[in-house]
N, C-alpha and C positions, 0 to 999 in steps of 0.2 A: 114335888111342889117347891116353889122357890120362895125364899124369904130374904129380906134385906135389912141390914143393920148399919147405922151410921157409926163410924169409928173415927172420931176426930173431926176437925173442921172440913177437911177435903178428902175424906176416905169413906167409901161405901163398900161394905162386905156383902157379897151375894152368896147364898147357900142353896144348893139344889139337892133335895132328898127325894128319892124315888125307890120304891120297893124293887129289890133285885139288883140295885146298883149302889156302888160306894158313894157316900156323900161327897159332893163337889163344892169346894169353897174357894172364892177368889175375891181379891180386893181391888177396887177401882177408884179413880179420882171423882167420878160423878155417878149419880144414881142411874142416869140414863144408860151409861156404859155397862153398869152392873146388870140392869134389866135386859139389855140386848144380849149380853153373854149368857144369862140364865135362860133366856128364850131359846137360844141356839142349842144349849146343852139339853134342855127338855125335849126339843124337837128331835135331836139325834137319838135320845133315849127311847122316844116313842117309835121311831122308825127302826130301831134295833141296830143303828150304825154308830152308836156311841163308843168312843175309845178314850179312856182316861188319859189326861195329860199331866197327871200328878208327878209321874216319874221324870218326865222331861223338864218340868217346871222346877223341881227341886235339885236336879243335877246340873251343876255348872259345866261350862265348856271345858274348863281346866280339869275338873274331875273326870270328864269323859275322855280327855286326851290321855290322862294318866292310865285309865283303864284300857284304852286302845293300845297304849304302849305295852302294857303287861300282857294283853291277850292276843293282839294282832301283829304288832311290829316285830315282836321277838321271833316270829316264824318267817320273816321276809329275808331275802338275800341282801337287800340294801338296808340292813338294820341300822347301821351307824348314821348314814345320811338322814334317815327318817327320824331317828332319835334327836338329831340336831334340829330338824324342823319343828319337832314337838317342843323342844326346849325354847325355841324362839316364840312359838305360839303361846306357851305358858306364861311368857312375860308380857303378852299383849293384854290391853284392857278387856278384850273379849273373853278372856279366861275366867273372869268373875261373873260373867253373865250366864243366865240359865240357857240351856239348849233351846227351850221353847221360845225364848225371847229374841233369838238371833234371826234377823231377816236378810233378804238378799241385798238390801241397801247397806247393811253392816259389812257384808263380805265385799261389796263393790268399793266401799271406802277403804277397807283393808288393802284390797288390790291396788288402788290408786296410790295410797301412801307408801306401800312397799316398792312400787315401780320407780319411785323417786330415789330409792337406795340400792336396789338390786336388779338383776337382769330379768327379763320376761320369763325365761325358762325357770328361774328360781321361784318366781311367783306362781307359775303354773304348778310346780311340784307342791307348793304349800297349799294351794287351792284344791288340788286333787286330793291331798291328805284330808282336808276339811270335809270334802264331799264324801269320801269313803267312810269317814267317821260317822257322819249323819246316816249314811245308808246302813252301816252296821248297827247303830243304835236303834234304827227303825225296824230292821229285820231280825235282829238277834237279841237285843236288850229290852224288848218289851215296850218300846216307845213308838208304837204304830202311828201316833198322831203327828209325829215330826214331819215337816216338809223340808227337803234338802234345799237350803238357800243358795247353793252353788249352781244348781241346775239352770236357773234363768238368767244368770249374769254372763257377761261377755268376758271370755278369757283373753289375756294379753296375746297379741300377735307376735309370733316368733319371727326373728329376722331370717333372711335367706340363709341356707346352709353355708358353713365356712367353705371357702374355695382356696385355702392356702395349700399350695403345692411346693415341693422342693424344686428350686431352680438353680441354674448355673453351678457354682461350686459348693452349694450348701450341703449336699449329701456327703461329698468327699471330705469336706472340712469337719463335719459333724462326726463322721466315723473315725477320723483321725484323732479328734479330741476325746472321743469316747474311749478309744483304744489306749490313750495315755492314762486314762482313769482306771480302767479295768477291762480285761477280756470279756467279762460277763456283760458289761454295759454295751460294748460294741456288738456282741452277739445278740443281745436283747433287741437292739435297734434293727439289725439285719433280719431277725426272725419276724419282728413286727412288720417290716416292709414286705417280707415274702409271704406272709400268711394272713394279714389283715386282722390278726387277733387283737382283742381288747387287752388293755394293760392288766386288768384283773385276771383274765384268762391265762395270760402269759405267766403271771406270778403264781397261779395255782397249778400250772402244768407239771405233772410228775413224770419221772423217767419211765415208770412202768407203762405209761400211756404213749410213749414215743417209740415207734418202730423205725429205726434208721434204715433197715434193709428194705422194707416195703415203702418207706418214705411217706409215712402217715402218722399224724398225731391225733389222739382221741381227746376231745374236750368234754369232760363229764359234767362240769359245773359251769354253765353259761348264763348270761344275763336273762335270756328268755326262757330258761328252764329246760331246753332241749339239748341233749348231747349231740355233738357233730364231729365228723372226721375231717381233718384238714390235710390236704396234700402238701408235701414238703419239697421245695425245689432243691437243686444241687447246691445253690448258694446257702440256703437255710441249713442243709445237712452239714455243709462245711463249717458253718458258724456254731452248730451244736456239738459236733464231734470233740473239739478240744476242751469243752467245758468240764471242770472238775466235778466229781460227785461228792456228796456229803453223806456220810454214813448215818448221821442223826436227822437228816432232812431229805425226803424223797423228791423234793421239787427240783426242777431243772434250774430255775433261777432262785436258789435258796439264799442268795446274797442279800435279798431285801425281804423284810418281814411284812411290809405293808406298802401301799401305793404312795403314801406321803413321804416315805423314806426314798423311794426311787425318784420322786419328783424333785427332791433336793439334789440328788445326783444328776438328774437330767438338766436342771438349771445351771449347774456348774459346767456341764459339758457344752451347753449352748454358749455360755460366756467364753469358755476356752476356745471354741470354734470361731467365734467372732474375733477374738484376739489374734488367732493364727491368720485369719483372713486379712485383718487390718495390717498386720505385720508384713504379709506378703505384698499387699498393695503399696506399702511404703517402700519396700525393697524394689518393686517394679516401677515405682514412681507413677502409679496409676490411681485414679480416684476410686475410693471405696464406696460401695453401695450402702447407704444408710439403712436400708431395709433388709440387709443380710441376716437371715435367720430371726428377724424381728417378729415377735408374736407367734413363734412356731411352737406348738404344744405337742406333747407326746401323742395325744389322741389324733393329731393330724397325720401321724404315720399310718393310721388305719384308713384315713381318707386317701392318702397317697397310694396305699396298697390296693384298695378297691379300684381306683382309677387305672392303675397299671394293669390290673387283670383285664379290664375292658380293652385297654390299648393292645394287649397281647392277643386279642381276638376271642376271649371267652364271652359266651352269651349271658344275658341277665340271670337265667336260672342257674347256670354254673357258678357265677359270681356269688349269688345269694347262698348257694350251698356251701361255699367256702367261708363267706363272711358271717353267715348266720342270720342275715336279715329276713324278717318274716314277710315283708311286702316289698314290691318293687318301688313303691313311693318312698319308703324308708331308705332303701338302697340309693335312690336318686339323690337324697340329701347328703350322702357320703361320697358321692362320685362326681368328679369334675375333670372332664376330658379336655385336653389342650387342643385347640382348633388346628394348630400347625401339625400335630401328630395325626389327626383325622385326615388332614389334607394329603399327607404322604401316603396314607392307605388308599385314598381315592385315585392316586396315580396322576 
């Protein structure tokens, strides 16, 4: 049975009490809204489909994010990036709202505001996190009444995959500059170009998983969770053999503890390669290309490597086995074949 009580000038409290169900109480601005809510609650109780919304109404989005971080994020491979996303969301006004109050329009507004500041891929990662949180709350935290507000909104459209390839003297100058910095950096680049390994996979690779005689490296900890064996070319073997071992660290590339430290080394190598190129152009009295190694990222080595495998004649399934891509569509985003190389193969 429903009862209504006026609480202040513009507040009406509705209370639904029915045998066998916990009492439901909610406050509205108008009596008509309170009556409509009470009628809906009574109807679901009568049909046996009632699910209490009390938990989702008293749990804020911020509290849910903190619980998600404690229980879900800690078990993920990408724990640090996700913790960074959670920190950003905790600072958003949505964090003080109850889970039950968040609608698709709120998420759409969040999406549009974030797109003014960050890339579509970043926004997609954040929206996917929100979506997964709502699913976990509904399925595992006893908030069955929750509707995932992300499911009905349009996600940002990703730009076409990067098509940055090494051209002209870029590879030679980059390897020269890297060699000036350290043998390890030059070897890291050669191995990346020869295996299409991700930076994280390279930094986690241990000597115990590298068989120089059989020319195979075993990757146990990969992004998609599946171990894979990667064939090693003679050039890769030549780059690995002179690398010094570290008694206290089993990794092949023990010189860097994290990806952020190698990125700093990478940027210095890029800058040095550009300087060497410009110096050579001055000496040769030729015009320097302003795009030389411009906007070339370490991850582009993986794109380059995948494209080279195709150009060597490997079929898509063989390339996917080496790179670890789950689907051919994903592999396509990482592969950019040069038309002039394809023309040569056509005869």
